[in-house]
Every structure is written in structure tokens, then in C-alpha cells.
NULUMRO-896048 format. One record per residue (C-alpha): x, y, z; residue in three letters. Coordinates in steps of 0.5 Angstrom, whole numbers, plus 2048, in hexadecimal, padded with zeros to 3 digits. Layout:
% residues N
XYZALA;...
END
This chain:
% residues 68
800800800UNK;8038077FFUNK;80680B804UNK;801811803UNK;7FB80D804UNK;7FE80980AUNK;80081080EUNK;7F981280DUNK;7F780D813UNK;7FD80F818UNK;7FA81081FUNK;7F380D81DUNK;7F0806820UNK;7F180181AUNK;7F17FA818UNK;7F77F8813UNK;7F87F280FUNK;7FF7F180DUNK;8017ED806UNK;8017E680AUNK;7FA7E780DUNK;7FB7E9814UNK;7F77EE817UNK;7F97F381CUNK;7F57F8820UNK;7F67FE823UNK;7F8806823UNK;7FC80681DUNK;80380981EUNK;80A80A81BUNK;81180881EUNK;81480E81DUNK;810811823UNK;81380B827UNK;81A80A825UNK;81D80882BUNK;81880282BUNK;818800824UNK;81E802821UNK;81C80381AUNK;819809816UNK;814809811UNK;810803814UNK;809802817UNK;8067FE81DUNK;7FF7FE820UNK;7FF800827UNK;7FB7FC82BUNK;7FC7FF832UNK;8037FC833UNK;8027F682EUNK;8057F8828UNK;80C7F4826UNK;80A7F381FUNK;80D7F981AUNK;80C7F9813UNK;80D7FD80DUNK;807800809UNK;8097FC803UNK;8077F6808UNK;8007F9809UNK;7FB7F5804UNK;7F57F9808UNK;7F37FE80DUNK;7ED800810UNK;7EB805815UNK;7E780281BUNK;7E480881FUNK;
END
């Protein structure tokens, strides 16, 4: 998915489906905001109240939709 489209969802509560059909739900954030924890720039994650260890690139996203 294009980076410009993905970044429209930053800060929103979303459901993200990745290319391998795994689904993640939470507040959509960028790792640039928390480099100490993730150590990589230009990756994304779904912050589900502390349960957010999986990071991914915009090209890994198959589908994204806002839930709230």
C-alpha cells in the first residue's frame, strides 16, 4: 500500500491486514515516534495498550480500515 495512503490513518484506531493475512488492531503509529523501543525508522505498528511488538512497512499492508 502507498505510504501516503497509510499515513492518513496515523493516530487512529484501525485494523491492519498484512500480506500474510495476519490482522493487527490498535492505534496506528510510526516507529519514528518511539525509536528507543523499536530502533528502526519508517516502520509502523498498532499500539494495543502495550501489546505492540510487531512492526511492518507500508508495503507489507494489504488492507487497512478505521474502526472507530
